mmCIF entry with sequence, helices, sheets and N, C-alpha, C, O atoms, coordinates in Angstrom:
data_MODEL
# 
_entry.id   MODEL 
# 
_entity.id                         1 
_entity.type                       polymer 
_entity.pdbx_number_of_molecules   1 
# 
_entity_poly.entity_id                      1 
_entity_poly.type                           'polypeptide(L)' 
_entity_poly.nstd_linkage                   no 
_entity_poly.nstd_monomer                   no 
_entity_poly.pdbx_seq_one_letter_code       MNPQNAQSYLTLPNVLCVGGSWMLKPELIATKNWPAIENLARQACLLKGA 
_entity_poly.pdbx_seq_one_letter_code_can   MNPQNAQSYLTLPNVLCVGGSWMLKPELIATKNWPAIENLARQACLLKGA 
_entity_poly.pdbx_strand_id                 A 
# 
loop_
_entity_poly_seq.entity_id 
_entity_poly_seq.num 
_entity_poly_seq.mon_id 
_entity_poly_seq.hetero 
1 1  MET n 
1 2  ASN n 
1 3  PRO n 
1 4  GLN n 
1 5  ASN n 
1 6  ALA n 
1 7  GLN n 
1 8  SER n 
1 9  TYR n 
1 10 LEU n 
1 11 THR n 
1 12 LEU n 
1 13 PRO n 
1 14 ASN n 
1 15 VAL n 
1 16 LEU n 
1 17 CYS n 
1 18 VAL n 
1 19 GLY n 
1 20 GLY n 
1 21 SER n 
1 22 TRP n 
1 23 MET n 
1 24 LEU n 
1 25 LYS n 
1 26 PRO n 
1 27 GLU n 
1 28 LEU n 
1 29 ILE n 
1 30 ALA n 
1 31 THR n 
1 32 LYS n 
1 33 ASN n 
1 34 TRP n 
1 35 PRO n 
1 36 ALA n 
1 37 ILE n 
1 38 GLU n 
1 39 ASN n 
1 40 LEU n 
1 41 ALA n 
1 42 ARG n 
1 43 GLN n 
1 44 ALA n 
1 45 CYS n 
1 46 LEU n 
1 47 LEU n 
1 48 LYS n 
1 49 GLY n 
1 50 ALA n 
# 
_struct_asym.id          A 
_struct_asym.entity_id   1 
# 
loop_
_struct_conf.conf_type_id 
_struct_conf.id 
_struct_conf.pdbx_PDB_helix_id 
_struct_conf.beg_label_comp_id 
_struct_conf.beg_label_asym_id 
_struct_conf.beg_label_seq_id 
_struct_conf.pdbx_beg_PDB_ins_code 
_struct_conf.end_label_comp_id 
_struct_conf.end_label_asym_id 
_struct_conf.end_label_seq_id 
_struct_conf.pdbx_end_PDB_ins_code 
_struct_conf.beg_auth_comp_id 
_struct_conf.beg_auth_asym_id 
_struct_conf.beg_auth_seq_id 
_struct_conf.end_auth_comp_id 
_struct_conf.end_auth_asym_id 
_struct_conf.end_auth_seq_id 
_struct_conf.pdbx_PDB_helix_class 
_struct_conf.details 
_struct_conf.pdbx_PDB_helix_length 
HELX_P HELX_P1 AA1 PRO A 3  ? LEU A 10 ? PRO A 3  LEU A 10 1 ? 8  
HELX_P HELX_P2 AA2 SER A 21 ? LEU A 24 ? SER A 21 LEU A 24 5 ? 4  
HELX_P HELX_P3 AA3 PRO A 26 ? ALA A 30 ? PRO A 26 ALA A 30 1 ? 5  
HELX_P HELX_P4 AA4 TRP A 34 ? CYS A 45 ? TRP A 34 CYS A 45 1 ? 12 
# 
_struct_conf_type.id          HELX_P 
_struct_conf_type.criteria    ? 
_struct_conf_type.reference   ? 
# 
loop_
_atom_site.group_PDB 
_atom_site.id 
_atom_site.type_symbol 
_atom_site.label_atom_id 
_atom_site.label_alt_id 
_atom_site.label_comp_id 
_atom_site.label_asym_id 
_atom_site.label_entity_id 
_atom_site.label_seq_id 
_atom_site.pdbx_PDB_ins_code 
_atom_site.Cartn_x 
_atom_site.Cartn_y 
_atom_site.Cartn_z 
_atom_site.occupancy 
_atom_site.B_iso_or_equiv 
_atom_site.pdbx_formal_charge 
_atom_site.auth_seq_id 
_atom_site.auth_comp_id 
_atom_site.auth_asym_id 
_atom_site.auth_atom_id 
_atom_site.pdbx_PDB_model_num 
ATOM 1   N N  . MET A 1 1  ? 163.315 174.751 82.345 1.00 0.00 ? 1  MET A N  1 
ATOM 2   C CA . MET A 1 1  ? 163.417 173.383 82.823 1.00 0.00 ? 1  MET A CA 1 
ATOM 3   C C  . MET A 1 1  ? 163.310 172.437 81.610 1.00 0.00 ? 1  MET A C  1 
ATOM 4   O O  . MET A 1 1  ? 162.444 172.597 80.751 1.00 0.00 ? 1  MET A O  1 
ATOM 5   N N  . ASN A 1 2  ? 164.190 171.478 81.571 1.00 0.00 ? 2  ASN A N  1 
ATOM 6   C CA . ASN A 1 2  ? 164.204 170.480 80.483 1.00 0.00 ? 2  ASN A CA 1 
ATOM 7   C C  . ASN A 1 2  ? 164.701 169.140 81.063 1.00 0.00 ? 2  ASN A C  1 
ATOM 8   O O  . ASN A 1 2  ? 165.168 169.068 82.200 1.00 0.00 ? 2  ASN A O  1 
ATOM 9   N N  . PRO A 1 3  ? 164.584 168.090 80.244 1.00 0.00 ? 3  PRO A N  1 
ATOM 10  C CA . PRO A 1 3  ? 165.056 166.779 80.850 1.00 0.00 ? 3  PRO A CA 1 
ATOM 11  C C  . PRO A 1 3  ? 166.511 166.771 81.083 1.00 0.00 ? 3  PRO A C  1 
ATOM 12  O O  . PRO A 1 3  ? 166.969 166.008 81.933 1.00 0.00 ? 3  PRO A O  1 
ATOM 13  N N  . GLN A 1 4  ? 167.285 167.558 80.401 1.00 0.00 ? 4  GLN A N  1 
ATOM 14  C CA . GLN A 1 4  ? 168.708 167.519 80.534 1.00 0.00 ? 4  GLN A CA 1 
ATOM 15  C C  . GLN A 1 4  ? 169.195 168.241 81.980 1.00 0.00 ? 4  GLN A C  1 
ATOM 16  O O  . GLN A 1 4  ? 170.210 167.857 82.560 1.00 0.00 ? 4  GLN A O  1 
ATOM 17  N N  . ASN A 1 5  ? 168.443 169.211 82.432 1.00 0.00 ? 5  ASN A N  1 
ATOM 18  C CA . ASN A 1 5  ? 168.825 169.819 83.664 1.00 0.00 ? 5  ASN A CA 1 
ATOM 19  C C  . ASN A 1 5  ? 167.962 169.545 84.819 1.00 0.00 ? 5  ASN A C  1 
ATOM 20  O O  . ASN A 1 5  ? 168.318 169.925 85.934 1.00 0.00 ? 5  ASN A O  1 
ATOM 21  N N  . ALA A 1 6  ? 166.839 168.909 84.642 1.00 0.00 ? 6  ALA A N  1 
ATOM 22  C CA . ALA A 1 6  ? 165.878 168.592 85.769 1.00 0.00 ? 6  ALA A CA 1 
ATOM 23  C C  . ALA A 1 6  ? 166.597 167.790 86.818 1.00 0.00 ? 6  ALA A C  1 
ATOM 24  O O  . ALA A 1 6  ? 166.464 168.064 88.011 1.00 0.00 ? 6  ALA A O  1 
ATOM 25  N N  . GLN A 1 7  ? 167.378 166.777 86.385 1.00 0.00 ? 7  GLN A N  1 
ATOM 26  C CA . GLN A 1 7  ? 168.031 165.905 87.464 1.00 0.00 ? 7  GLN A CA 1 
ATOM 27  C C  . GLN A 1 7  ? 168.906 166.701 88.363 1.00 0.00 ? 7  GLN A C  1 
ATOM 28  O O  . GLN A 1 7  ? 168.929 166.451 89.568 1.00 0.00 ? 7  GLN A O  1 
ATOM 29  N N  . SER A 1 8  ? 169.657 167.687 87.820 1.00 0.00 ? 8  SER A N  1 
ATOM 30  C CA . SER A 1 8  ? 170.561 168.494 88.669 1.00 0.00 ? 8  SER A CA 1 
ATOM 31  C C  . SER A 1 8  ? 169.777 169.370 89.665 1.00 0.00 ? 8  SER A C  1 
ATOM 32  O O  . SER A 1 8  ? 170.185 169.541 90.813 1.00 0.00 ? 8  SER A O  1 
ATOM 33  N N  . TYR A 1 9  ? 168.685 169.899 89.214 1.00 0.00 ? 9  TYR A N  1 
ATOM 34  C CA . TYR A 1 9  ? 167.800 170.673 90.127 1.00 0.00 ? 9  TYR A CA 1 
ATOM 35  C C  . TYR A 1 9  ? 167.253 169.821 91.223 1.00 0.00 ? 9  TYR A C  1 
ATOM 36  O O  . TYR A 1 9  ? 167.186 170.245 92.377 1.00 0.00 ? 9  TYR A O  1 
ATOM 37  N N  . LEU A 1 10 ? 166.823 168.515 90.847 1.00 0.00 ? 10 LEU A N  1 
ATOM 38  C CA . LEU A 1 10 ? 166.175 167.672 91.862 1.00 0.00 ? 10 LEU A CA 1 
ATOM 39  C C  . LEU A 1 10 ? 167.158 167.252 92.914 1.00 0.00 ? 10 LEU A C  1 
ATOM 40  O O  . LEU A 1 10 ? 166.730 166.819 93.984 1.00 0.00 ? 10 LEU A O  1 
ATOM 41  N N  . THR A 1 11 ? 168.480 167.350 92.681 1.00 0.00 ? 11 THR A N  1 
ATOM 42  C CA . THR A 1 11 ? 169.436 166.982 93.728 1.00 0.00 ? 11 THR A CA 1 
ATOM 43  C C  . THR A 1 11 ? 169.627 168.137 94.761 1.00 0.00 ? 11 THR A C  1 
ATOM 44  O O  . THR A 1 11 ? 170.251 167.927 95.801 1.00 0.00 ? 11 THR A O  1 
ATOM 45  N N  . LEU A 1 12 ? 169.104 169.319 94.482 1.00 0.00 ? 12 LEU A N  1 
ATOM 46  C CA . LEU A 1 12 ? 169.253 170.423 95.404 1.00 0.00 ? 12 LEU A CA 1 
ATOM 47  C C  . LEU A 1 12 ? 168.370 170.126 96.680 1.00 0.00 ? 12 LEU A C  1 
ATOM 48  O O  . LEU A 1 12 ? 167.283 169.562 96.559 1.00 0.00 ? 12 LEU A O  1 
ATOM 49  N N  . PRO A 1 13 ? 168.844 170.501 97.850 1.00 0.00 ? 13 PRO A N  1 
ATOM 50  C CA . PRO A 1 13 ? 168.067 170.097 99.031 1.00 0.00 ? 13 PRO A CA 1 
ATOM 51  C C  . PRO A 1 13 ? 166.765 171.082 99.126 1.00 0.00 ? 13 PRO A C  1 
ATOM 52  O O  . PRO A 1 13 ? 165.804 170.752 99.821 1.00 0.00 ? 13 PRO A O  1 
ATOM 53  N N  . ASN A 1 14 ? 166.779 172.116 98.507 1.00 0.00 ? 14 ASN A N  1 
ATOM 54  C CA . ASN A 1 14 ? 165.551 173.048 98.706 1.00 0.00 ? 14 ASN A CA 1 
ATOM 55  C C  . ASN A 1 14 ? 164.575 172.904 97.498 1.00 0.00 ? 14 ASN A C  1 
ATOM 56  O O  . ASN A 1 14 ? 163.631 173.683 97.371 1.00 0.00 ? 14 ASN A O  1 
ATOM 57  N N  . VAL A 1 15 ? 164.818 171.887 96.604 1.00 0.00 ? 15 VAL A N  1 
ATOM 58  C CA . VAL A 1 15 ? 163.885 171.752 95.486 1.00 0.00 ? 15 VAL A CA 1 
ATOM 59  C C  . VAL A 1 15 ? 163.109 170.367 95.690 1.00 0.00 ? 15 VAL A C  1 
ATOM 60  O O  . VAL A 1 15 ? 163.734 169.312 95.798 1.00 0.00 ? 15 VAL A O  1 
ATOM 61  N N  . LEU A 1 16 ? 161.909 170.422 95.731 1.00 0.00 ? 16 LEU A N  1 
ATOM 62  C CA . LEU A 1 16 ? 161.068 169.245 96.031 1.00 0.00 ? 16 LEU A CA 1 
ATOM 63  C C  . LEU A 1 16 ? 160.612 168.644 94.702 1.00 0.00 ? 16 LEU A C  1 
ATOM 64  O O  . LEU A 1 16 ? 160.454 167.425 94.628 1.00 0.00 ? 16 LEU A O  1 
ATOM 65  N N  . CYS A 1 17 ? 160.386 169.456 93.624 1.00 0.00 ? 17 CYS A N  1 
ATOM 66  C CA . CYS A 1 17 ? 159.940 168.960 92.417 1.00 0.00 ? 17 CYS A CA 1 
ATOM 67  C C  . CYS A 1 17 ? 160.273 170.026 91.323 1.00 0.00 ? 17 CYS A C  1 
ATOM 68  O O  . CYS A 1 17 ? 160.611 171.181 91.582 1.00 0.00 ? 17 CYS A O  1 
ATOM 69  N N  . VAL A 1 18 ? 160.135 169.492 90.050 1.00 0.00 ? 18 VAL A N  1 
ATOM 70  C CA . VAL A 1 18 ? 160.338 170.459 88.995 1.00 0.00 ? 18 VAL A CA 1 
ATOM 71  C C  . VAL A 1 18 ? 159.153 170.334 87.997 1.00 0.00 ? 18 VAL A C  1 
ATOM 72  O O  . VAL A 1 18 ? 158.454 169.323 87.933 1.00 0.00 ? 18 VAL A O  1 
ATOM 73  N N  . GLY A 1 19 ? 158.982 171.412 87.238 1.00 0.00 ? 19 GLY A N  1 
ATOM 74  C CA . GLY A 1 19 ? 157.904 171.437 86.285 1.00 0.00 ? 19 GLY A CA 1 
ATOM 75  C C  . GLY A 1 19 ? 158.310 170.620 85.057 1.00 0.00 ? 19 GLY A C  1 
ATOM 76  O O  . GLY A 1 19 ? 159.505 170.401 84.857 1.00 0.00 ? 19 GLY A O  1 
ATOM 77  N N  . GLY A 1 20 ? 157.336 170.142 84.195 1.00 0.00 ? 20 GLY A N  1 
ATOM 78  C CA . GLY A 1 20 ? 157.680 169.260 83.187 1.00 0.00 ? 20 GLY A CA 1 
ATOM 79  C C  . GLY A 1 20 ? 156.979 169.720 81.830 1.00 0.00 ? 20 GLY A C  1 
ATOM 80  O O  . GLY A 1 20 ? 156.474 168.884 81.081 1.00 0.00 ? 20 GLY A O  1 
ATOM 81  N N  . SER A 1 21 ? 156.971 171.009 81.562 1.00 0.00 ? 21 SER A N  1 
ATOM 82  C CA . SER A 1 21 ? 156.286 171.572 80.376 1.00 0.00 ? 21 SER A CA 1 
ATOM 83  C C  . SER A 1 21 ? 156.889 170.978 79.120 1.00 0.00 ? 21 SER A C  1 
ATOM 84  O O  . SER A 1 21 ? 156.243 170.885 78.076 1.00 0.00 ? 21 SER A O  1 
ATOM 85  N N  . TRP A 1 22 ? 158.150 170.576 79.249 1.00 0.00 ? 22 TRP A N  1 
ATOM 86  C CA . TRP A 1 22 ? 158.845 169.945 78.001 1.00 0.00 ? 22 TRP A CA 1 
ATOM 87  C C  . TRP A 1 22 ? 158.034 168.745 77.441 1.00 0.00 ? 22 TRP A C  1 
ATOM 88  O O  . TRP A 1 22 ? 158.109 168.422 76.255 1.00 0.00 ? 22 TRP A O  1 
ATOM 89  N N  . MET A 1 23 ? 157.308 168.142 78.287 1.00 0.00 ? 23 MET A N  1 
ATOM 90  C CA . MET A 1 23 ? 156.533 167.018 77.796 1.00 0.00 ? 23 MET A CA 1 
ATOM 91  C C  . MET A 1 23 ? 155.428 167.357 76.869 1.00 0.00 ? 23 MET A C  1 
ATOM 92  O O  . MET A 1 23 ? 155.008 166.512 76.079 1.00 0.00 ? 23 MET A O  1 
ATOM 93  N N  . LEU A 1 24 ? 154.919 168.602 76.932 1.00 0.00 ? 24 LEU A N  1 
ATOM 94  C CA . LEU A 1 24 ? 153.769 169.025 76.247 1.00 0.00 ? 24 LEU A CA 1 
ATOM 95  C C  . LEU A 1 24 ? 154.120 170.039 75.119 1.00 0.00 ? 24 LEU A C  1 
ATOM 96  O O  . LEU A 1 24 ? 153.646 171.175 75.114 1.00 0.00 ? 24 LEU A O  1 
ATOM 97  N N  . LYS A 1 25 ? 154.964 169.583 74.172 1.00 0.00 ? 25 LYS A N  1 
ATOM 98  C CA . LYS A 1 25 ? 155.417 170.403 73.105 1.00 0.00 ? 25 LYS A CA 1 
ATOM 99  C C  . LYS A 1 25 ? 154.211 170.729 72.231 1.00 0.00 ? 25 LYS A C  1 
ATOM 100 O O  . LYS A 1 25 ? 153.424 169.818 71.971 1.00 0.00 ? 25 LYS A O  1 
ATOM 101 N N  . PRO A 1 26 ? 154.013 171.909 71.776 1.00 0.00 ? 26 PRO A N  1 
ATOM 102 C CA . PRO A 1 26 ? 152.847 172.355 71.019 1.00 0.00 ? 26 PRO A CA 1 
ATOM 103 C C  . PRO A 1 26 ? 152.753 171.526 69.808 1.00 0.00 ? 26 PRO A C  1 
ATOM 104 O O  . PRO A 1 26 ? 151.636 171.162 69.439 1.00 0.00 ? 26 PRO A O  1 
ATOM 105 N N  . GLU A 1 27 ? 153.901 171.156 69.087 1.00 0.00 ? 27 GLU A N  1 
ATOM 106 C CA . GLU A 1 27 ? 153.732 170.320 67.871 1.00 0.00 ? 27 GLU A CA 1 
ATOM 107 C C  . GLU A 1 27 ? 153.254 168.872 68.114 1.00 0.00 ? 27 GLU A C  1 
ATOM 108 O O  . GLU A 1 27 ? 152.615 168.234 67.277 1.00 0.00 ? 27 GLU A O  1 
ATOM 109 N N  . LEU A 1 28 ? 153.620 168.396 69.349 1.00 0.00 ? 28 LEU A N  1 
ATOM 110 C CA . LEU A 1 28 ? 153.138 166.972 69.717 1.00 0.00 ? 28 LEU A CA 1 
ATOM 111 C C  . LEU A 1 28 ? 151.575 167.079 69.968 1.00 0.00 ? 28 LEU A C  1 
ATOM 112 O O  . LEU A 1 28 ? 150.814 166.185 69.598 1.00 0.00 ? 28 LEU A O  1 
ATOM 113 N N  . ILE A 1 29 ? 151.157 168.183 70.594 1.00 0.00 ? 29 ILE A N  1 
ATOM 114 C CA . ILE A 1 29 ? 149.719 168.291 70.875 1.00 0.00 ? 29 ILE A CA 1 
ATOM 115 C C  . ILE A 1 29 ? 148.947 168.533 69.572 1.00 0.00 ? 29 ILE A C  1 
ATOM 116 O O  . ILE A 1 29 ? 147.909 167.916 69.330 1.00 0.00 ? 29 ILE A O  1 
ATOM 117 N N  . ALA A 1 30 ? 149.450 169.406 68.771 1.00 0.00 ? 30 ALA A N  1 
ATOM 118 C CA . ALA A 1 30 ? 148.784 169.731 67.484 1.00 0.00 ? 30 ALA A CA 1 
ATOM 119 C C  . ALA A 1 30 ? 148.659 168.509 66.544 1.00 0.00 ? 30 ALA A C  1 
ATOM 120 O O  . ALA A 1 30 ? 147.688 168.391 65.798 1.00 0.00 ? 30 ALA A O  1 
ATOM 121 N N  . THR A 1 31 ? 149.642 167.620 66.593 1.00 0.00 ? 31 THR A N  1 
ATOM 122 C CA . THR A 1 31 ? 149.577 166.451 65.741 1.00 0.00 ? 31 THR A CA 1 
ATOM 123 C C  . THR A 1 31 ? 149.020 165.271 66.514 1.00 0.00 ? 31 THR A C  1 
ATOM 124 O O  . THR A 1 31 ? 149.018 164.161 65.981 1.00 0.00 ? 31 THR A O  1 
ATOM 125 N N  . LYS A 1 32 ? 148.550 165.445 67.736 1.00 0.00 ? 32 LYS A N  1 
ATOM 126 C CA . LYS A 1 32 ? 147.947 164.429 68.594 1.00 0.00 ? 32 LYS A CA 1 
ATOM 127 C C  . LYS A 1 32 ? 148.848 163.229 68.726 1.00 0.00 ? 32 LYS A C  1 
ATOM 128 O O  . LYS A 1 32 ? 148.423 162.076 68.650 1.00 0.00 ? 32 LYS A O  1 
ATOM 129 N N  . ASN A 1 33 ? 150.124 163.549 68.930 1.00 0.00 ? 33 ASN A N  1 
ATOM 130 C CA . ASN A 1 33 ? 151.094 162.512 69.105 1.00 0.00 ? 33 ASN A CA 1 
ATOM 131 C C  . ASN A 1 33 ? 151.177 161.999 70.550 1.00 0.00 ? 33 ASN A C  1 
ATOM 132 O O  . ASN A 1 33 ? 152.156 162.199 71.268 1.00 0.00 ? 33 ASN A O  1 
ATOM 133 N N  . TRP A 1 34 ? 150.071 161.317 70.926 1.00 0.00 ? 34 TRP A N  1 
ATOM 134 C CA . TRP A 1 34 ? 149.961 160.902 72.277 1.00 0.00 ? 34 TRP A CA 1 
ATOM 135 C C  . TRP A 1 34 ? 151.033 159.862 72.680 1.00 0.00 ? 34 TRP A C  1 
ATOM 136 O O  . TRP A 1 34 ? 151.447 159.904 73.838 1.00 0.00 ? 34 TRP A O  1 
ATOM 137 N N  . PRO A 1 35 ? 151.510 158.948 71.841 1.00 0.00 ? 35 PRO A N  1 
ATOM 138 C CA . PRO A 1 35 ? 152.601 158.166 72.230 1.00 0.00 ? 35 PRO A CA 1 
ATOM 139 C C  . PRO A 1 35 ? 153.874 158.806 72.624 1.00 0.00 ? 35 PRO A C  1 
ATOM 140 O O  . PRO A 1 35 ? 154.581 158.365 73.530 1.00 0.00 ? 35 PRO A O  1 
ATOM 141 N N  . ALA A 1 36 ? 154.183 159.982 71.839 1.00 0.00 ? 36 ALA A N  1 
ATOM 142 C CA . ALA A 1 36 ? 155.378 160.642 72.153 1.00 0.00 ? 36 ALA A CA 1 
ATOM 143 C C  . ALA A 1 36 ? 155.230 161.373 73.502 1.00 0.00 ? 36 ALA A C  1 
ATOM 144 O O  . ALA A 1 36 ? 156.172 161.433 74.292 1.00 0.00 ? 36 ALA A O  1 
ATOM 145 N N  . ILE A 1 37 ? 154.101 161.894 73.734 1.00 0.00 ? 37 ILE A N  1 
ATOM 146 C CA . ILE A 1 37 ? 153.890 162.569 75.000 1.00 0.00 ? 37 ILE A CA 1 
ATOM 147 C C  . ILE A 1 37 ? 153.956 161.635 76.166 1.00 0.00 ? 37 ILE A C  1 
ATOM 148 O O  . ILE A 1 37 ? 154.527 161.940 77.213 1.00 0.00 ? 37 ILE A O  1 
ATOM 149 N N  . GLU A 1 38 ? 153.332 160.435 75.954 1.00 0.00 ? 38 GLU A N  1 
ATOM 150 C CA . GLU A 1 38 ? 153.393 159.368 77.028 1.00 0.00 ? 38 GLU A CA 1 
ATOM 151 C C  . GLU A 1 38 ? 154.824 158.992 77.294 1.00 0.00 ? 38 GLU A C  1 
ATOM 152 O O  . GLU A 1 38 ? 155.224 158.800 78.442 1.00 0.00 ? 38 GLU A O  1 
ATOM 153 N N  . ASN A 1 39 ? 155.577 158.890 76.262 1.00 0.00 ? 39 ASN A N  1 
ATOM 154 C CA . ASN A 1 39 ? 156.948 158.473 76.369 1.00 0.00 ? 39 ASN A CA 1 
ATOM 155 C C  . ASN A 1 39 ? 157.802 159.540 77.125 1.00 0.00 ? 39 ASN A C  1 
ATOM 156 O O  . ASN A 1 39 ? 158.676 159.189 77.918 1.00 0.00 ? 39 ASN A O  1 
ATOM 157 N N  . LEU A 1 40 ? 157.538 160.810 76.870 1.00 0.00 ? 40 LEU A N  1 
ATOM 158 C CA . LEU A 1 40 ? 158.256 161.884 77.627 1.00 0.00 ? 40 LEU A CA 1 
ATOM 159 C C  . LEU A 1 40 ? 157.812 161.862 79.117 1.00 0.00 ? 40 LEU A C  1 
ATOM 160 O O  . LEU A 1 40 ? 158.641 162.078 80.000 1.00 0.00 ? 40 LEU A O  1 
ATOM 161 N N  . ALA A 1 41 ? 156.531 161.606 79.398 1.00 0.00 ? 41 ALA A N  1 
ATOM 162 C CA . ALA A 1 41 ? 156.057 161.549 80.740 1.00 0.00 ? 41 ALA A CA 1 
ATOM 163 C C  . ALA A 1 41 ? 156.653 160.332 81.417 1.00 0.00 ? 41 ALA A C  1 
ATOM 164 O O  . ALA A 1 41 ? 157.009 160.447 82.590 1.00 0.00 ? 41 ALA A O  1 
ATOM 165 N N  . ARG A 1 42 ? 156.791 159.206 80.800 1.00 0.00 ? 42 ARG A N  1 
ATOM 166 C CA . ARG A 1 42 ? 157.382 158.027 81.399 1.00 0.00 ? 42 ARG A CA 1 
ATOM 167 C C  . ARG A 1 42 ? 158.903 158.358 81.776 1.00 0.00 ? 42 ARG A C  1 
ATOM 168 O O  . ARG A 1 42 ? 159.386 158.040 82.862 1.00 0.00 ? 42 ARG A O  1 
ATOM 169 N N  . GLN A 1 43 ? 159.580 159.001 80.811 1.00 0.00 ? 43 GLN A N  1 
ATOM 170 C CA . GLN A 1 43 ? 160.964 159.426 81.142 1.00 0.00 ? 43 GLN A CA 1 
ATOM 171 C C  . GLN A 1 43 ? 161.104 160.363 82.326 1.00 0.00 ? 43 GLN A C  1 
ATOM 172 O O  . GLN A 1 43 ? 162.041 160.267 83.119 1.00 0.00 ? 43 GLN A O  1 
ATOM 173 N N  . ALA A 1 44 ? 160.171 161.246 82.418 1.00 0.00 ? 44 ALA A N  1 
ATOM 174 C CA . ALA A 1 44 ? 160.090 162.237 83.506 1.00 0.00 ? 44 ALA A CA 1 
ATOM 175 C C  . ALA A 1 44 ? 159.859 161.529 84.850 1.00 0.00 ? 44 ALA A C  1 
ATOM 176 O O  . ALA A 1 44 ? 160.385 161.951 85.880 1.00 0.00 ? 44 ALA A O  1 
ATOM 177 N N  . CYS A 1 45 ? 159.058 160.438 84.826 1.00 0.00 ? 45 CYS A N  1 
ATOM 178 C CA . CYS A 1 45 ? 158.792 159.738 86.058 1.00 0.00 ? 45 CYS A CA 1 
ATOM 179 C C  . CYS A 1 45 ? 160.032 159.061 86.611 1.00 0.00 ? 45 CYS A C  1 
ATOM 180 O O  . CYS A 1 45 ? 160.055 158.751 87.803 1.00 0.00 ? 45 CYS A O  1 
ATOM 181 N N  . LEU A 1 46 ? 161.085 158.808 85.800 1.00 0.00 ? 46 LEU A N  1 
ATOM 182 C CA . LEU A 1 46 ? 162.279 158.170 86.168 1.00 0.00 ? 46 LEU A CA 1 
ATOM 183 C C  . LEU A 1 46 ? 163.204 159.101 86.837 1.00 0.00 ? 46 LEU A C  1 
ATOM 184 O O  . LEU A 1 46 ? 164.159 158.665 87.481 1.00 0.00 ? 46 LEU A O  1 
ATOM 185 N N  . LEU A 1 47 ? 162.969 160.361 86.717 1.00 0.00 ? 47 LEU A N  1 
ATOM 186 C CA . LEU A 1 47 ? 163.855 161.366 87.392 1.00 0.00 ? 47 LEU A CA 1 
ATOM 187 C C  . LEU A 1 47 ? 163.750 161.326 88.905 1.00 0.00 ? 47 LEU A C  1 
ATOM 188 O O  . LEU A 1 47 ? 162.658 161.191 89.457 1.00 0.00 ? 47 LEU A O  1 
ATOM 189 N N  . LYS A 1 48 ? 164.844 161.437 89.547 1.00 0.00 ? 48 LYS A N  1 
ATOM 190 C CA . LYS A 1 48 ? 164.806 161.346 91.062 1.00 0.00 ? 48 LYS A CA 1 
ATOM 191 C C  . LYS A 1 48 ? 165.898 162.281 91.641 1.00 0.00 ? 48 LYS A C  1 
ATOM 192 O O  . LYS A 1 48 ? 166.945 162.527 91.044 1.00 0.00 ? 48 LYS A O  1 
ATOM 193 N N  . GLY A 1 49 ? 165.594 162.733 92.742 1.00 0.00 ? 49 GLY A N  1 
ATOM 194 C CA . GLY A 1 49 ? 166.574 163.528 93.541 1.00 0.00 ? 49 GLY A CA 1 
ATOM 195 C C  . GLY A 1 49 ? 167.524 162.715 94.299 1.00 0.00 ? 49 GLY A C  1 
ATOM 196 O O  . GLY A 1 49 ? 167.313 161.505 94.394 1.00 0.00 ? 49 GLY A O  1 
ATOM 197 N N  . ALA A 1 50 ? 168.512 163.231 94.830 1.00 0.00 ? 50 ALA A N  1 
ATOM 198 C CA . ALA A 1 50 ? 169.498 162.514 95.590 1.00 0.00 ? 50 ALA A CA 1 
ATOM 199 C C  . ALA A 1 50 ? 168.987 162.170 96.939 1.00 0.00 ? 50 ALA A C  1 
ATOM 200 O O  . ALA A 1 50 ? 169.699 161.553 97.730 1.00 0.00 ? 50 ALA A O  1 
# 
């Protein structure tokens, strides 16, 4: 799962939600890049199903 294909999964009638592990990249956590993680989380919140 990634932000590029999450939207297409969310349009499927049998998919209620998708995982978002792409938001927690190890390098972002290791460098404590909280603004980047927050930005990815905000983008994920904008994803919607049909």
